[in-house]
C-alpha positions in Angstrom: 99.7 111.3 108.1 102.9 109.7 108.5 105.8 110.4 106.4 107.1 107.3 105.1 110.0 108.6 102.8 112.1 105.3 102.7 109.5 103.6 100.0 108.5 106.8 98.7 112.3 106.9 97.6 112.1 103.9 96.4 109.1 104.0 94.4 110.4 106.8 93.1 113.9 106.0 92.1 112.3 103.0 90.1 109.8 105.1 88.0 109.8 104.2 85.0 112.3 101.5 84.6 110.3 98.7 82.6 109.1 96.8 85.4 105.6 96.6 87.2 106.3 97.8 90.7 105.1 95.4 93.1 104.1 96.6 96.7 104.2 93.7 99.1 103.1 93.4 103.2 100.6 92.7 105.5 97.1 93.7 105.0 96.6 97.4 106.9 100.1 98.3 107.3 99.8 101.2 104.9 100.7 100.0 101.5 97.2 101.5 100.2 98.0 104.8 101.5 102.0 104.5 99.9 100.6 104.2 96.6 97.2 105.7 97.2 98.1 108.9 98.8 101.9 109.3 98.8 103.0 108.8 95.8 99.9 109.4 94.0 99.9 113.2 95.6 103.9 113.1 94.8 102.6 112.3 90.8 99.9 115.2 91.3 103.0 117.8 92.5 104.9 117.1 89.4 102.4 118.2 86.9 100.7 114.5 86.4 97.0 114.9 85.6 94.6 113.2 87.9 92.9 111.3 84.8 96.6 110.1 83.6 96.8 108.0 87.3 94.4 105.1 86.5 93.1 103.6 90.3 91.8 100.5 91.0 91.2 99.6 94.6 90.2 95.7 93.9 88.8 95.1 97.8 86.1 97.6 97.3 82.7 96.3 96.0 82.7 99.4 92.9 85.6 97.4 91.3 84.5 94.2 91.6 84.4 93.7 87.9 87.7 94.4 87.2 88.5 91.5 89.4 88.6 89.8 86.2 92.2 90.8 84.1 90.7 90.7 80.7 88.1 93.2 81.7 90.9 95.3 83.5 93.4 95.2 80.8 90.4 96.4 78.1 89.3 99.1 80.1 93.2 100.8 80.5 93.9 99.7 76.9 91.6 101.8 75.6 92.4 104.6 78.1 96.5 104.8 77.0 96.1 103.8 73.5 95.6 106.4 71.5 97.4 109.1 73.5 100.9 107.1 72.9 102.7 110.9 73.8 101.5 110.9 77.1 102.0 108.7 80.1 100.1 107.4 82.5 100.2 105.5 85.7 98.4 102.2 86.7 97.6 101.5 90.1 96.0 97.9 91.7 95.6 97.9 94.9 95.0 93.8 96.7 96.2 92.3 93.4 95.8 88.9 95.2 91.6 89.3 94.6 91.7 88.9 90.8 90.3 85.6 89.5 92.2 83.0 86.7 89.3 83.2 83.4 89.1 82.0 80.1 89.7 83.4 77.2 86.9 82.0 74.6 88.0 84.0 71.8 91.6 83.4 71.6 91.2 79.4 71.7 90.4 78.9 75.9 93.4 79.3 77.6 93.2 80.4 80.7 94.4 84.3 81.7 95.6 85.4 84.7 96.6 89.2 86.0 100.2 88.6 85.3 98.9 88.1 81.8 97.6 90.9 81.0 100.1 93.2 83.4 103.0 91.4 81.2 101.4 92.5 78.5 100.6 96.3 79.7 104.0 96.8 80.8 105.1 96.6 77.1 103.8 100.0 76.5 105.8 102.7 76.4 103.4 105.0 78.0 102.4 103.1 80.5 103.9 102.5 84.5 102.2 100.2 86.3 102.4 99.6 90.1 100.6 96.9 92.0 100.0 96.3 95.5 99.5 93.0 97.6 98.9 91.0 101.2 99.8 87.7 100.0 102.8 86.1 98.6 101.8 83.2 97.3 101.3 83.6 93.8 103.1 87.1 94.1 106.0 88.1 95.9 107.9 84.1 95.7 106.7 84.6 92.2 107.4 87.6 91.0 110.5 86.4 88.9 108.3 83.3 87.3 105.3 85.1 86.8 106.7 88.2 85.5 109.8 86.9 83.9 112.0 88.7 85.6 111.0 91.7 84.6 109.4 93.5 88.6 110.4 95.5 91.3 109.8 94.5 94.8 108.7 96.5 97.7 108.2 95.5 100.9 106.4 97.7 103.5 105.9 96.8 106.8 104.0 98.1 109.8 105.3 101.7 111.2 109.1 101.5 112.4 109.5 102.8 115.6 111.3 105.8 113.8 108.1 106.0 111.8 105.9 105.9 115.4 108.3 108.3 117.3 108.3 111.1 114.3 104.4 111.4 114.9 103.6 110.6 119.1 107.2 112.5 119.9 108.1 113.2 123.3 109.8 110.6 126.2 111.6 108.1 123.8 111.4 105.6 126.3 107.6 106.1 127.1 107.0 106.1 123.1 109.4 102.6 123.2 107.6 100.8 126.0 103.8 101.8 124.2 105.0 100.7 120.6 106.6 97.7 122.2 103.5 96.7 123.7 101.0 97.6 120.8 103.0 97.7 117.9 103.3 100.0 114.6 100.0 99.2 112.5 99.1 102.9 111.4 95.8 103.3 112.4 96.6 103.2 116.2 98.2 106.2 115.9 93.9 107.7 115.9 93.3 105.6 118.8 94.3 107.0 121.6 92.1 104.9 124.4 93.8 101.6 125.5 90.8 99.8 125.0 90.3 101.0 121.6 93.9 99.9 120.8 93.6 96.3 122.0 89.9 96.1 120.4 91.1 97.1 117.0 94.0 94.6 117.0 92.5 91.7 118.2 88.9 92.5 115.6 92.3 92.8 112.7 93.7 89.2 113.8 90.0 87.7 113.8 88.1 90.0 111.2 90.9 90.4 108.7 93.9 87.9 109.1 92.7 84.7 110.5 89.7 85.0 108.1 91.6 85.9 104.9 94.3 82.8 105.8 91.0 80.5 106.0 89.6 81.9 103.5 92.7 81.9 100.3 93.7 78.5 101.4 90.5 76.9 102.2 91.9 75.7 105.6 89.8 73.4 107.0 90.6 73.2 110.8 90.4 76.9 112.0 90.5 75.7 115.4 94.5 74.3 114.8 95.6 77.3 113.0 94.4 79.3 115.9 96.5 76.9 118.2 99.4 77.7 116.1 99.2 81.2 116.2 99.1 81.4 119.6 101.9 78.8 120.0 104.3 80.9 117.1 103.2 84.1 119.3 104.2 82.4 122.8 108.1 81.1 121.2 109.2 84.2 119.5 112.7 84.4 119.3 112.8 80.8 120.7 113.6 77.5 118.2 111.1 75.5 116.9 109.8 73.5 114.3 106.4 71.9 112.9 107.3 68.7 114.8 107.4 70.2 118.0 104.6 71.9 117.4 102.4 68.9 116.4 103.4 67.6 119.4 102.4 70.2 121.9 99.1 70.3 120.1 98.2 66.7 120.2 99.2 66.8 123.6 97.1 69.8 124.6 94.1 68.4 122.0 94.0 64.9 122.7 94.3 63.7 118.8 96.9 63.2 116.7 97.8 66.2 114.9 100.2 65.7 111.9 103.7 67.4 111.5 102.8 68.0 107.8 99.4 69.6 108.7 101.4 72.1 111.1 104.1 72.5 108.1 101.3 73.6 106.2 99.5 76.3 108.2 102.8 77.7 109.4 103.7 77.8 105.2 100.2 79.8 105.0 101.0 82.4 107.9 104.3 83.1 106.3 102.7 83.7 102.7 99.8 86.1 104.5 103.4 88.0 105.9 102.0 87.7 109.3 104.9 85.6 111.0 108.3 85.8 109.5 110.8 83.1 109.4 114.7 83.0 110.0 116.7 79.8 109.3 119.6 79.1 111.6 123.1 79.0 109.6 125.9 77.6 110.3 128.7 80.6 111.1 131.9 78.0 110.4 130.2 75.7 108.2 128.6 78.1 106.0 125.7 75.7 105.8 121.9 76.3 106.7 119.9 73.7 109.2 116.8 72.6 108.3 115.0 72.3 111.7 114.7 74.3 114.0 114.1 77.6 113.2 112.9 81.0 114.5 109.5 83.0 114.2 109.2 86.0 114.7 105.5 88.6 114.2 105.5 91.1 111.7 104.2 92.9 114.3 104.5 92.7 118.1 101.1 94.4 118.6 99.4 91.7 116.8 101.8 89.4 118.9 100.6 90.9 121.7 97.1 90.7 121.1 96.9 87.5 120.0 97.6 86.1 123.8 95.5 88.8 125.0 98.3 90.3 126.6 98.8 87.6 128.9 102.3 86.9 127.9 104.7 90.3 127.7 108.3 89.0 127.7 110.4 92.3 127.0 113.5 90.9 125.9 111.4 88.7 123.5 109.7 91.6 122.2 112.7 93.4 122.2 114.1 90.5 119.6 111.5 90.9 117.8 111.1 93.9 117.3 115.4 94.2 116.2 114.9 91.5 113.4 111.7 93.5 112.3 114.2 96.7 112.0 116.6 94.6 110.4 114.3 92.7 107.5 113.0 96.5 107.0 116.6 97.7 106.8 116.6 95.5 103.4 119.3 93.1 105.5 119.7 89.5 105.1 119.1 87.9 108.4 120.2 84.6 110.2 120.0 83.1 113.4 123.3 82.1 113.9 125.4 78.7 115.1 128.5 78.4 116.6 130.2 75.1 118.2 132.1 75.7 121.5 135.0 72.8 121.7 137.1 73.7 124.4 137.9 71.5 127.3 136.5 68.6 125.1 132.7 70.0 124.5 131.1 69.9 121.6 128.3 73.1 122.3 126.2 74.8 120.0 125.9 78.2 121.3 124.0 80.6 119.6 124.0 84.2 118.0 120.9 86.3 117.7 121.6 87.5 114.4 123.8 86.8 111.6 123.2 90.3 108.8 124.1 90.4 105.8 124.4 93.2 103.2 125.5 92.1 100.0 129.5 91.6 100.8 129.3 92.9 104.0 128.5 90.9 107.4 128.1 92.0 110.7 126.8 89.9 114.2 124.3 91.1 116.8 123.2 89.6 120.0 120.1 91.1 121.7 120.4 91.4 125.4 117.5 93.2 127.4 119.7 93.9 130.0 123.5 92.2 131.4 123.3 93.1 134.4 124.6 89.5 135.9 127.5 88.2 135.0 126.5 85.3 134.0 124.3 87.0 131.4 127.4 88.6 130.2 129.6 85.9 129.8 126.4 83.9 127.9 126.0 87.0 125.2 130.0 87.6 125.0 131.1 83.7 124.7 128.8 83.5 121.2 130.8 86.2 119.3 133.8 85.5 120.2 133.4 82.1 119.1 133.1 83.4 115.4 136.8 84.1 115.9 136.5 86.6 112.8 137.0 90.1 112.4 133.4 90.7 111.6 131.6 93.7 113.6 129.5 92.6 116.9 127.3 94.1 118.2 125.1 93.9 121.6 122.0 95.7 121.3 121.0 96.8 125.1 118.0 98.7 127.0 120.5 98.9 130.2 122.5 101.4 128.9 122.9 105.1 128.7 125.1 105.3 126.0 127.1 103.5 123.4 130.2 102.3 123.3 133.1 99.6 122.9 134.7 97.1 125.2 137.9 95.5 125.2 136.9 92.6 123.4 135.9 95.5 120.2 132.6 94.4 120.7 130.3 97.6 119.9 127.4 97.8 122.7 124.7 99.7 121.7 121.4 101.1 123.2 118.1 100.1 121.6 116.5 103.7 121.4 119.8 104.7 119.7 119.7 101.7 117.3 115.5 102.1 116.3 115.9 105.6 115.7 118.9 105.2 113.4 121.5 107.5 115.0 124.4 104.7 114.9 125.7 103.0 111.7 125.7 99.1 111.9 128.0 99.0 108.9 
């Protein structure tokens, strides 16, 4: 089992803070293991009795009755009410499976799991933790539904550092494998290449697509699949719902509305399968509405979606960097700067504008810079900012890190992913 210390430390840090701890992330990324194994074992090591940790895995048949939030709440209250001097912990896995119910005893009002959790967290002897795989009604609405009293911890598939801590060996070989199959934890138990591919393909078909279709009552699963294919083939490229709808209209010989596409894309984002990076005008300090960039939460799932036909290491590398920056908790945008030299008015791109509170850096992703034209292109966007924020080019083709004559830091990809360099 991979020790996911960064998440465990956050859970420990937020114990008994008076808020519901909401652990979000794509299904099968390790949320349940994080809570029900790693954090559970930590609590036991601290002397917490097993029967003081109340566990409900709502995707398991034996817990189906507790999808009713009133039934769940009443069970918990019965367990803790007469023991106010003792500390209890409540774990609820896959909270999105709960249903809304009508409370006939209290005037027929509609009750949700959020109502029950807000009631339960008022108990001073109960610390509450829930996991969920869908941001719709969960992370997007945490502030509203939990009345500003929730702490979100978002879990990603294994980072390269976590992955490498398990496989060890040659770093470059490990990275090549990681960029092909990604970081879904279950892969660590699979050695055969075919087994890995079959597992990722099955995850996509049997878990993610089925979840999105059922949860959002999708009528055109074929269009959803086409959108996922399009986004997989366009990672690190700018696009928008209109471009996607035009491409699908041409391919399917039927009119596909951009509104339908926009809704389906949002469903993939809500499921944590896809992330969207907005474009940010570095000088104007404003956001553009469209186009944006879309990245897969796990590059192995992206590759599996395309049946490993489009393996572009440069684009995959950019996706890996984006995921790593997000995993570290930074705010990440796509930068836009305008080149007005020689009467031109050209927009140029900075791959990532990375913010950490009041600190900012610019990052370019460059698989290799082996020609003068490629070097000039990567440097030009950074130089156009004309400010003093740190500028970094993350590269695959350099053996060591260095600053160039423009003060730009050239960083080896593996050193970045393994945390050997300080970004800020």
